[in-house]
Rosetta silent file (secondary structure, phi, psi, omega in degrees, C-alpha in Angstrom):
SEQUENCE: MTMRWRIILAYLVVITFAATILLIFNSKSYAEKNDVIKKHNVVYEDLSSYFTGFSGTFVMYDLEHKQYTIYNKSKSEKRLSPNSTFKVPHALFGLQTGVLEDENTMFQWDGTEYPFPQWNQDQTLTQAIQNSTIWYFQEVSSRLGENREQYFLHRIHYGNEDISGGLTHFWLQSSLKISPIEQVDFLKRFYTYQLPFFHRNIDIVKKILVLDQKDGAMLSGKTGTGWKDGVINGIPVNGNFIGYVEKDGNANIFATNIEADNLASSSKAKQITLQILKDKKIFE
SCORE:     score description
SCORE:     0.000 S_00000001
   1 L     0.000  130.222 -177.542   33.664   18.455   38.730 S_00000001
   2 L   -74.023  160.040  179.344   31.999   21.704   39.346 S_00000001
   3 H   -54.381  -41.099 -174.751   28.235   22.088   39.957 S_00000001
   4 H   -62.791  -41.801  178.629   27.830   23.714   36.550 S_00000001
   5 H   -68.953  -29.988  177.727   29.368   20.748   34.704 S_00000001
   6 H   -66.992  -41.749  177.322   27.299   18.349   36.776 S_00000001
   7 H   -64.065  -39.767 -177.808   24.154   20.133   35.654 S_00000001
   8 H   -68.805  -41.208 -178.444   25.240   20.138   32.030 S_00000001
   9 H   -62.757  -45.860 -179.459   26.138   16.391   32.159 S_00000001
  10 H   -59.969  -39.399  176.329   22.821   15.576   33.789 S_00000001
  11 H   -59.759  -43.786  179.526   21.055   17.611   31.101 S_00000001
  12 H   -66.873  -36.551  175.731   22.804   15.729   28.354 S_00000001
  13 H   -57.679  -53.896 -176.488   21.941   12.375   29.929 S_00000001
  14 H   -60.003  -43.310 -178.888   18.236   13.305   30.031 S_00000001
  15 H   -64.133  -42.320  179.627   18.304   14.637   26.403 S_00000001
  16 H   -63.886  -47.042  178.029   20.028   11.462   25.189 S_00000001
  17 H   -59.124  -46.561 -177.605   17.526    9.209   26.895 S_00000001
  18 H   -62.807  -42.359  177.168   14.554   11.130   25.535 S_00000001
  19 H   -62.208  -36.716  175.168   16.003   11.014   22.047 S_00000001
  20 H   -65.414  -44.210  174.389   16.476    7.241   22.278 S_00000001
  21 H   -57.949  -44.540 -177.170   12.903    6.722   23.375 S_00000001
  22 H   -64.689  -42.705 -178.073   11.636    8.889   20.558 S_00000001
  23 H   -64.473  -40.006  178.138   13.758    7.020   17.996 S_00000001
  24 H   -61.899  -44.169 -172.339   12.416    3.634   19.239 S_00000001
  25 H   -63.661  -41.603 -172.767    8.837    4.928   19.182 S_00000001
  26 H   -76.159  -19.222 -178.476    9.229    6.450   15.596 S_00000001
  27 H   -79.397  -11.893  177.398   10.865    3.170   14.289 S_00000001
  28 L   -83.077  150.333  179.633    7.620    1.367   15.003 S_00000001
  29 L   -74.202  166.066  175.114    4.907    1.245   12.369 S_00000001
  30 H   -59.227  -41.015  177.664    1.627    2.992   12.822 S_00000001
  31 H   -60.574  -43.044 -174.793    0.032   -0.461   13.196 S_00000001
  32 H   -70.930  -43.269  178.076    2.426   -1.406   15.996 S_00000001
  33 H   -61.470  -31.439  178.609    2.055    1.888   17.828 S_00000001
  34 L  -105.981   18.193  174.685   -1.684    1.553   17.850 S_00000001
  35 L    51.301   42.911 -175.663   -1.899   -2.080   18.603 S_00000001
  36 L   -60.924  -42.043 -177.943   -3.938   -2.695   15.383 S_00000001
  37 L   -74.331  -45.832 -172.299   -3.422   -6.451   15.553 S_00000001
  38 L   -61.674  -22.383 -175.141   -3.728   -6.821   19.433 S_00000001
  39 L   -84.549   -0.481 -173.165   -7.156   -5.206   19.504 S_00000001
  40 L  -128.161  159.625  168.778   -8.554   -7.984   17.237 S_00000001
  41 E   -70.959  144.343 -177.384   -8.832  -11.735   17.074 S_00000001
  42 E  -133.172  127.240  171.321   -5.983  -13.186   14.995 S_00000001
  43 E  -109.196  122.327  176.351   -5.988  -16.600   13.219 S_00000001
  44 E   -99.318  124.097 -173.953   -2.648  -17.788   11.950 S_00000001
  45 L  -119.292  151.782  171.215   -3.075  -20.320    9.073 S_00000001
  46 L   -92.734  101.992  179.977   -0.543  -22.407    7.200 S_00000001
  47 L  -108.705   21.041 -172.337   -1.177  -21.352    3.599 S_00000001
  48 H   -62.727  -26.091 -179.146    2.239  -22.367    2.330 S_00000001
  49 H   -62.300  -27.944  176.434    0.895  -24.703   -0.315 S_00000001
  50 H   -76.110  -18.719 -168.910   -0.301  -21.620   -2.231 S_00000001
  51 H  -110.531   24.811 -178.937    3.068  -19.936   -2.143 S_00000001
  52 L   -57.678  127.232  178.392    5.333  -22.676   -3.569 S_00000001
  53 L    89.531   -0.672 -176.832    8.515  -21.109   -5.010 S_00000001
  54 L  -131.671  150.501  156.998    7.921  -17.779   -3.309 S_00000001
  55 E   -87.883  112.938 -171.293    8.549  -16.128    0.024 S_00000001
  56 E  -146.044  174.990 -179.721    5.113  -14.823    0.674 S_00000001
  57 E  -152.796  154.203  176.754    2.361  -13.797    3.055 S_00000001
  58 E  -133.462  121.858  178.123   -1.410  -13.367    3.027 S_00000001
  59 E  -124.291  130.903  177.733   -3.177  -11.041    5.456 S_00000001
  60 E  -134.524  142.613  176.752   -7.085  -10.675    5.574 S_00000001
  61 E  -121.545  124.245  177.314   -9.308   -8.702    7.927 S_00000001
  62 E   -91.080  110.542 -171.797  -12.941   -9.696    8.321 S_00000001
  63 L   -61.481  -39.529 -173.517  -14.592   -6.261    8.956 S_00000001
  64 L   -71.696  -45.800 -173.949  -17.724   -7.714   10.562 S_00000001
  65 L   -96.669    2.387  178.923  -16.168  -10.167   12.870 S_00000001
  66 L    48.721   49.159 -176.073  -13.053   -7.981   13.573 S_00000001
  67 E  -127.919  131.576  175.974  -10.771  -10.944   12.847 S_00000001
  68 E   -90.414  142.149  164.381   -7.366  -11.167   11.134 S_00000001
  69 E  -120.628  128.431  179.574   -6.258  -14.237    9.137 S_00000001
  70 E  -133.102  128.542  171.083   -2.535  -14.303    8.654 S_00000001
  71 E  -109.874  129.677 -178.711   -0.162  -16.540    6.898 S_00000001
  72 L    67.511   79.558 -171.682    3.528  -16.009    7.652 S_00000001
  73 H   -59.316  -46.676 -175.579    3.523  -13.499   10.519 S_00000001
  74 H   -62.472  -39.574  179.286    7.125  -12.366   10.126 S_00000001
  75 H   -72.806  -29.787  179.311    6.660  -11.740    6.452 S_00000001
  76 H   -69.506  -16.386 -177.989    3.350   -9.924    6.996 S_00000001
  77 L  -101.018   -9.104 -178.985    5.272   -7.380    9.101 S_00000001
  78 L   -73.911  125.244  177.288    8.099   -6.891    6.582 S_00000001
  79 L   -80.913  131.396 -179.269    8.111   -3.485    4.835 S_00000001
  80 E  -135.049  164.112  176.209    8.452   -3.489    1.084 S_00000001
  81 L   -65.150  136.871 -179.947    8.001   -0.982   -1.758 S_00000001
  82 L   -74.939  -27.209 -172.429    4.273   -0.616   -2.597 S_00000001
  83 H    52.616 -132.260 -174.894    4.941    0.030   -6.260 S_00000001
  84 H   -70.293  -13.799  174.790    1.659    0.427   -8.179 S_00000001
  85 H   -64.160  -18.902 -179.595   -0.516   -0.354   -5.063 S_00000001
  86 H   -69.757  -12.703  176.300    0.490    3.190   -4.086 S_00000001
  87 H   -60.401  -22.916  179.425   -1.860    4.483   -6.813 S_00000001
  88 H   -67.370  -53.915  175.703   -4.655    4.076   -4.325 S_00000001
  89 H   -71.263  -28.690 -174.989   -3.495    6.715   -1.812 S_00000001
  90 H   -68.625  -35.907  175.971   -1.728    8.703   -4.589 S_00000001
  91 H   -63.840  -40.964  175.817   -5.096    9.162   -6.444 S_00000001
  92 H   -62.142  -39.660  174.981   -6.572   10.407   -3.155 S_00000001
  93 H   -57.626  -46.413 -175.173   -3.776   12.963   -2.746 S_00000001
  94 H   -69.057  -39.375 -176.747   -4.350   14.242   -6.261 S_00000001
  95 H   -72.331  -41.230 -177.440   -8.179   14.451   -5.908 S_00000001
  96 H   -66.144  -28.116 -178.043   -7.966   16.155   -2.483 S_00000001
  97 H   -94.500   -8.621 -176.792   -5.626   18.893   -3.741 S_00000001
  98 L    84.459    0.746  171.612   -7.386   19.470   -7.044 S_00000001
  99 L   -59.438  -37.577  174.614   -4.420   18.137   -8.994 S_00000001
 100 L  -116.386  132.567  178.121   -7.062   15.646  -10.199 S_00000001
 101 L   -80.787  -49.674 -179.842  -10.570   16.783  -10.746 S_00000001
 102 L  -162.253 -167.689 -177.042  -12.290   13.442  -11.017 S_00000001
 103 L   -68.036  -14.424  179.203  -11.957   10.036  -12.570 S_00000001
 104 L   -95.284    5.068 -177.014  -11.979   11.591  -16.038 S_00000001
 105 L   -63.229  123.322 -173.619   -9.021   13.880  -15.549 S_00000001
 106 E  -103.862  132.353  167.599   -6.887   13.466  -18.645 S_00000001
 107 E  -115.757  145.074 -174.840   -3.140   13.769  -18.972 S_00000001
 108 L   -83.649  129.405  177.066   -1.505   13.843  -22.358 S_00000001
 109 L   -67.781  136.865 -172.585    1.051   11.128  -23.246 S_00000001
 110 L   -90.196    4.581  176.198    4.380   12.755  -24.045 S_00000001
 111 L    93.670   -5.424  175.837    5.324   10.244  -26.830 S_00000001
 112 L   -64.980  130.424 -178.493    7.750    8.188  -24.835 S_00000001
 113 L   -84.956  126.089  179.100    7.506    4.544  -25.873 S_00000001
 114 L  -111.194  158.132 -176.749    6.843    2.219  -23.021 S_00000001
 115 L   -64.401  -18.468 -179.644    6.908   -1.684  -23.045 S_00000001
 116 L  -109.604  115.877 -173.793    3.150   -1.693  -22.427 S_00000001
 117 H   -54.536  -36.078 -176.631    1.003   -0.533  -25.386 S_00000001
 118 H   -70.549   -8.430  175.317   -1.842    0.690  -23.148 S_00000001
 119 H   -83.338  -23.889 -169.280    0.568    3.202  -21.578 S_00000001
 120 L   -88.535   57.538 -175.895    1.309    4.792  -24.929 S_00000001
 121 L  -165.243  159.790  169.779   -1.750    6.980  -25.201 S_00000001
 122 L   -58.149  148.621 -171.894   -3.426    9.813  -23.248 S_00000001
 123 E  -134.311  140.603  167.131   -4.880    8.563  -19.995 S_00000001
 124 E   -90.831  172.853  177.168   -7.683    9.425  -17.644 S_00000001
 125 H   -58.707  -45.433 -176.819   -7.383    8.665  -13.944 S_00000001
 126 H   -59.377  -46.657 -175.667   -9.622    5.564  -14.356 S_00000001
 127 H   -65.817  -39.802 -176.048   -7.421    4.305  -17.252 S_00000001
 128 H   -66.972  -35.120  175.210   -4.211    5.050  -15.383 S_00000001
 129 H   -72.191  -42.668 -177.806   -5.297    2.933  -12.368 S_00000001
 130 H   -69.491  -38.156  176.893   -6.719    0.144  -14.522 S_00000001
 131 H   -88.057   -8.542 -178.006   -3.738    0.119  -16.795 S_00000001
 132 L    63.652   41.202 -171.922   -1.258    0.704  -13.950 S_00000001
 133 L   -79.697  112.591 -174.348    0.279    3.567  -15.898 S_00000001
 134 H   -71.257  -40.037 -176.376    3.317    4.786  -14.025 S_00000001
 135 H   -59.125  -34.438 -176.470    3.964    7.901  -16.128 S_00000001
 136 H   -66.769  -40.178 -178.588    0.522    9.344  -15.252 S_00000001
 137 H   -81.119  -22.053  168.105    1.198    9.118  -11.542 S_00000001
 138 H   -65.470  -32.707  172.747    4.682   10.492  -11.934 S_00000001
 139 H   -69.836  -39.396  176.131    2.942   13.535  -13.378 S_00000001
 140 H   -58.811  -47.043 -179.944    0.573   13.618  -10.444 S_00000001
 141 H   -59.487  -43.742 -177.693    3.666   13.533   -8.129 S_00000001
 142 H   -61.680  -36.727 -176.134    5.373   16.320  -10.021 S_00000001
 143 H   -81.217  -26.221  177.232    2.317   18.559   -9.683 S_00000001
 144 H   -70.618  -46.968 -174.468    1.815   17.654   -5.970 S_00000001
 145 H    85.938  166.807 -175.647    5.489   18.449   -5.075 S_00000001
 146 H   -68.301  -35.404 -177.475    7.472   17.061   -2.223 S_00000001
 147 H   -63.093  -44.372 -178.919    5.914   19.036    0.490 S_00000001
 148 H   -74.396  -37.275  174.536    2.384   17.845   -0.203 S_00000001
 149 H   -55.459  -56.725 -174.522    3.470   14.161   -0.830 S_00000001
 150 H   -61.015  -42.226 -179.553    5.229   14.168    2.606 S_00000001
 151 H   -58.485  -46.822 -177.201    2.250   15.889    4.303 S_00000001
 152 H   -73.601  -32.210  173.806   -0.250   13.353    3.133 S_00000001
 153 H   -62.645  -39.591  176.137    1.918   10.361    3.781 S_00000001
 154 H   -70.966  -38.093  177.944    2.323   11.455    7.315 S_00000001
 155 H   -59.528  -39.095 -176.182   -1.388   12.276    7.701 S_00000001
 156 L   -97.410    2.053  175.428   -2.396    8.717    6.704 S_00000001
 157 L    57.087   53.171 -177.092    0.510    7.097    8.524 S_00000001
 158 L   -87.767  100.869  174.485    1.598    5.259    5.288 S_00000001
 159 L    55.408 -133.761  179.686    4.427    2.856    5.980 S_00000001
 160 L   -89.487    2.025  173.674    7.741    4.537    6.630 S_00000001
 161 L    59.181   26.477 -167.693    6.634    7.781    4.931 S_00000001
 162 L   -98.182  105.997  178.529   10.007    8.019    3.179 S_00000001
 163 L  -103.145   18.325 -173.567   10.170    9.992   -0.118 S_00000001
 164 L   -70.627  -10.361  177.720   13.992   10.372   -0.207 S_00000001
 165 L   -73.363   -4.820  175.447   14.113    8.097   -3.331 S_00000001
 166 L   122.683  141.870 -177.938   13.053   10.959   -5.502 S_00000001
 167 L   -49.688  -43.145 -175.116    9.786   12.778   -6.255 S_00000001
 168 L  -103.150    6.204 -178.864    8.794   10.667   -9.205 S_00000001
 169 L  -136.191   -0.275 -165.359   10.212    7.296   -8.079 S_00000001
 170 L   -64.435  -20.836 -177.734   10.006    6.975   -4.263 S_00000001
 171 L  -100.430   -1.415 -179.849    7.263    4.323   -4.370 S_00000001
 172 L  -101.994   87.184 -177.293    8.920    2.236   -7.156 S_00000001
 173 L    47.645   52.221 -179.081   11.354   -0.234   -5.527 S_00000001
 174 L  -138.637 -138.054 -167.134   12.745    2.714   -3.673 S_00000001
 175 L   -74.766  -39.722 -179.266   12.555    4.468   -0.344 S_00000001
 176 L   -70.506  130.552  179.328    8.876    4.226    0.518 S_00000001
 177 L  -140.217  150.170 -179.800    7.997    0.946    2.162 S_00000001
 178 E  -147.119  146.573 -178.978    4.922   -0.554    3.758 S_00000001
 179 L   -94.167  159.675  175.259    4.119   -4.027    5.230 S_00000001
 180 H   -56.346  -35.612  179.892    1.162   -6.137    4.225 S_00000001
 181 H   -66.927  -40.180  177.928   -0.421   -5.715    7.699 S_00000001
 182 H   -69.137  -33.121  176.697   -0.089   -1.897    7.238 S_00000001
 183 H   -62.338  -45.145  177.877   -1.594   -2.187    3.778 S_00000001
 184 H   -61.882  -40.582  177.059   -4.670   -3.911    5.215 S_00000001
 185 H   -62.615  -43.507  176.651   -4.915   -1.299    7.968 S_00000001
 186 H   -57.641  -50.740 -176.934   -4.755    1.481    5.327 S_00000001
 187 H   -60.259  -36.247 -177.853   -7.403   -0.287    3.261 S_00000001
 188 H   -66.912  -41.530  177.735   -9.591   -0.714    6.323 S_00000001
 189 H   -71.303  -27.824  173.195   -9.464    3.013    7.027 S_00000001
 190 H   -65.553  -49.255 -174.293  -10.015    3.717    3.328 S_00000001
 191 H   -69.391  -34.216 -174.668  -13.028    1.513    3.118 S_00000001
 192 L   -94.099    5.057 -179.285  -14.610    2.833    6.348 S_00000001
 193 L    61.172   44.844  177.932  -13.914    6.530    5.456 S_00000001
 194 L  -105.939   25.934  179.735  -11.428    6.927    8.334 S_00000001
 195 L  -118.003  159.013 -170.924   -8.901    8.831    6.263 S_00000001
 196 L   -83.968   57.000  178.704   -8.609   12.676    5.960 S_00000001
 197 L  -135.586  151.121  178.894  -10.150   12.877    2.458 S_00000001
 198 L   -60.759  143.442  172.820  -13.649   13.944    1.296 S_00000001
 199 H   -51.366  -39.894  179.433  -16.087   11.084    0.952 S_00000001
 200 H   -57.823  -39.258 -176.073  -16.515   12.048   -2.707 S_00000001
 201 H   -71.926  -43.442  175.566  -12.828   11.473   -3.361 S_00000001
 202 H   -64.019  -33.549  176.529  -12.789    8.099   -1.667 S_00000001
 203 H   -67.773  -40.735  179.664  -15.925    7.062   -3.537 S_00000001
 204 H   -59.948  -44.591 -178.785  -14.281    7.995   -6.927 S_00000001
 205 H   -68.209  -41.052  175.961  -11.341    5.738   -6.096 S_00000001
 206 H   -55.268  -40.870 -177.150  -13.539    2.922   -4.819 S_00000001
 207 H   -63.742  -44.213 -175.582  -15.449    2.996   -8.101 S_00000001
 208 H   -66.621  -33.030 -170.660  -12.271    2.690  -10.189 S_00000001
 209 H   -75.660  -14.560 -179.927  -10.917   -0.239   -8.021 S_00000001
 210 E   -62.025  123.434 -179.709  -13.809   -2.586   -8.811 S_00000001
 211 E  -100.340  -36.655 -172.778  -12.472   -5.588  -10.655 S_00000001
 212 E  -164.814  152.061  174.920  -15.262   -8.184  -10.784 S_00000001
 213 E  -139.813  132.565  175.554  -18.744   -9.025   -9.565 S_00000001
 214 E  -161.814  142.957  174.701  -20.368  -12.438   -9.293 S_00000001
 215 L    53.001   39.818  179.157  -22.913  -14.277   -7.136 S_00000001
 216 L    78.040    8.382  179.493  -23.609  -11.215   -4.985 S_00000001
 217 E  -121.196  143.996 -175.998  -19.961  -10.532   -4.272 S_00000001
 218 E  -123.430  124.779  179.821  -17.847   -7.671   -5.558 S_00000001
 219 E   -98.964  129.274  172.110  -14.001   -7.784   -5.826 S_00000001
 220 E  -128.631  143.929 -179.333  -12.006   -4.596   -5.677 S_00000001
 221 E  -177.599  176.531  174.407   -8.272   -4.307   -5.727 S_00000001
 222 E  -147.602  133.105 -176.371   -4.928   -3.056   -7.101 S_00000001
 223 E   -94.138  169.219  179.233   -1.880   -4.970   -8.194 S_00000001
 224 E  -163.926  118.521  179.007    1.695   -3.679   -7.912 S_00000001
 225 E  -109.049  134.364  172.746    4.928   -5.225   -9.368 S_00000001
 226 E  -106.149  121.304 -178.261    8.428   -4.361   -8.276 S_00000001
 227 E   -99.829  146.201  178.884   11.055   -5.091  -10.937 S_00000001
 228 H   -54.979  131.164  178.516   14.720   -5.687  -10.167 S_00000001
 229 H    59.859   18.640  175.608   16.773   -2.495  -10.164 S_00000001
 230 H    71.481   15.974 -176.334   13.620   -0.651  -11.036 S_00000001
 231 L   -82.540  116.244 -175.514   13.722   -1.626  -14.721 S_00000001
 232 L   -64.413  128.067 -176.598   10.129   -1.507  -16.055 S_00000001
 233 L    67.431   27.424  177.606    8.976   -4.845  -17.363 S_00000001
 234 L   -88.916 -130.619 -178.514   12.268   -6.392  -16.241 S_00000001
 235 L   -93.654  113.861  179.513   12.668   -9.183  -13.741 S_00000001
 236 E   -74.661  124.225 -176.066    9.763   -9.194  -11.245 S_00000001
 237 E  -115.407  -17.349 -170.330   10.963   -9.570   -7.676 S_00000001
 238 E  -143.227  101.861 -179.095    8.188   -8.096   -5.554 S_00000001
 239 E  -108.213  131.562  178.270    4.498   -8.832   -6.334 S_00000001
 240 E  -130.260  145.130  170.503    1.561   -7.310   -4.498 S_00000001
 241 E  -141.927  122.918  176.697   -2.224   -7.531   -4.709 S_00000001
 242 E  -126.218  155.282 -179.381   -4.362   -5.605   -2.193 S_00000001
 243 E   166.592 -155.819  178.648   -8.086   -5.135   -2.006 S_00000001
 244 E  -160.570  156.501  176.187  -11.310   -6.265   -0.526 S_00000001
 245 E  -118.875  126.653 -178.535  -14.350   -8.415   -1.216 S_00000001
 246 E  -105.130  127.487 -176.463  -17.818   -7.072   -0.353 S_00000001
 247 E  -162.133  133.092  179.417  -20.440   -9.763    0.217 S_00000001
 248 L    52.576   36.700 -177.814  -23.594  -10.027    2.339 S_00000001
 249 L    76.357   12.430  178.453  -23.021   -6.684    3.979 S_00000001
 250 E  -125.451  167.430  175.160  -19.490   -7.509    5.076 S_00000001
 251 E  -136.765  131.466  169.935  -16.028   -6.777    3.657 S_00000001
 252 E  -101.352  117.059 -174.517  -12.945   -9.000    3.799 S_00000001
 253 E  -102.620  129.745 -171.274   -9.922   -6.766    3.309 S_00000001
 254 E  -137.928  161.365  172.787   -6.628   -8.402    2.094 S_00000001
 255 E  -148.322  127.907  173.957   -3.042   -7.919    1.105 S_00000001
 256 E  -119.104  138.945  174.691   -0.833  -10.504   -0.544 S_00000001
 257 E  -133.377  138.455  173.649    2.896  -10.238   -1.114 S_00000001
 258 E  -132.715  143.822  174.684    5.362  -12.536   -2.828 S_00000001
 259 E  -127.498  149.368  174.703    9.141  -12.236   -3.297 S_00000001
 260 L  -171.725  168.221  178.304   11.558  -14.256   -5.326 S_00000001
 261 L   -71.387  -15.303  173.490   14.618  -13.778   -7.570 S_00000001
 262 L  -163.738  164.923  175.943   12.221  -13.949  -10.572 S_00000001
 263 L    68.121    5.422 -179.957    8.584  -14.498  -11.459 S_00000001
 264 L   -86.982   74.766 -175.664    7.299  -12.681   -8.319 S_00000001
 265 L   -99.158  167.274  176.325    4.827  -10.592  -10.280 S_00000001
 266 H   -71.470  -31.555 -178.760    1.629   -8.897   -9.155 S_00000001
 267 H   -64.727  -39.542  177.194   -0.354  -11.044  -11.575 S_00000001
 268 H   -67.574  -43.969  174.434    0.968  -14.143   -9.704 S_00000001
 269 H   -57.257  -38.681  177.225    0.111  -12.538   -6.299 S_00000001
 270 H   -69.129  -39.668  173.593   -3.338  -11.938   -7.614 S_00000001
 271 H   -56.015  -44.047  179.152   -3.677  -15.477   -8.854 S_00000001
 272 H   -67.568  -40.674 -179.296   -2.679  -16.829   -5.472 S_00000001
 273 H   -61.782  -48.429 -176.324   -5.024  -14.451   -3.726 S_00000001
 274 H   -65.872  -29.010  177.899   -8.046  -15.406   -5.820 S_00000001
 275 H   -69.863  -43.929  177.559   -7.394  -19.096   -5.240 S_00000001
 276 H   -61.707  -43.382 -176.701   -7.307  -18.540   -1.462 S_00000001
 277 H   -65.869  -37.185  179.929  -10.495  -16.429   -1.584 S_00000001
 278 H   -65.863  -48.125 -175.324  -12.189  -19.147   -3.686 S_00000001
 279 H   -68.515  -23.053  178.348  -11.209  -21.943   -1.328 S_00000001
 280 L   -87.152   -2.561 -179.301  -12.465  -19.845    1.584 S_00000001
 281 L    61.217   30.971  177.238  -15.779  -19.412   -0.307 S_00000001
 282 L   -94.439  -35.148  173.949  -15.372  -15.647   -0.062 S_00000001
 283 L  -149.315   97.696 -167.884  -15.184  -15.033   -3.784 S_00000001
 284 L  -104.728    0.000    0.000  -15.865  -18.104   -5.927 S_00000001
C-alpha cells in the first residue's frame, strides 16, 4: 500500500469514528446530555396502584427542594408523541414570531365539521388551548412554516425535534416525540423563564394554562390525547397530562403518560394525576 493510500485510509477511519461519536451524542435527549436528572435528588416510588390497566409513568419535580419523584423509570424516558400538550410550546412559537398577537388572536373556522362541537366555531388562542382545538394550531403551523418550526424546536431542545411527519401533523401521533422527563424539564424552563421567548409571551401562555385554584394552591396544565392511526376522537392509545401546582411559594412540575390498546385518554391521565397530587397533599 502506498503512502498516499495509507493517509487516505487513516483519514477515513478518523472521519468514521468522529461520525459515530456524533451520532451517539445526538441520539441522546437534551435531558440526558445535560444530566438533568443526575444533578438532582431522585425518589423512585411505586405508584402502580394508580395505573391499573395502563402502561404508565408519573414524573414530578419539586422546584424548591430540587427533587424528582418518578414512577416507572424506563417509561419516564420513553419518547412519545406530545399531541395537544405541544400547544404549550406551539403557542410560544406563534407569539414570538407575531403569528399570534396575544391571547385574543382570532382565527376563523372554515366550516369543517369536527366531532367536538366547541371546535366548530371561530377561536381565540385562549379558546383553542382550553378546547384543545387542533385546527387552530394547524393554522398556526401553516403560518409559521417548516423553517421556523424546526428552528424553535431546536432552540428549546424539544424531544427529538422531528417534523418529518408533515407541517400540520408532526405532533399528532407522528414524528415528533418527547419523554415525560423531557416534558418536565421543558416545563421547568418554561416556568422559570429559561426559554428563548419574551417574558410577556410566556406570561400569556401561563395565564391560559390555569385550570383550578383552591386552598391557596393553583393548578395549571394541558392535556393531550393520541388516537390510534391519528383518527380524531377515535381509539385513545396515548394519554398525557402535563403541568404544575403553585403553592406556598413553590411549584411542583409534573408529567403523566398512559398507554393502552384503548381508553388511554388524556382525561384519564389527568384523573390519575389529580388523585396522586391529592394523596400527596399537593393539590387537594
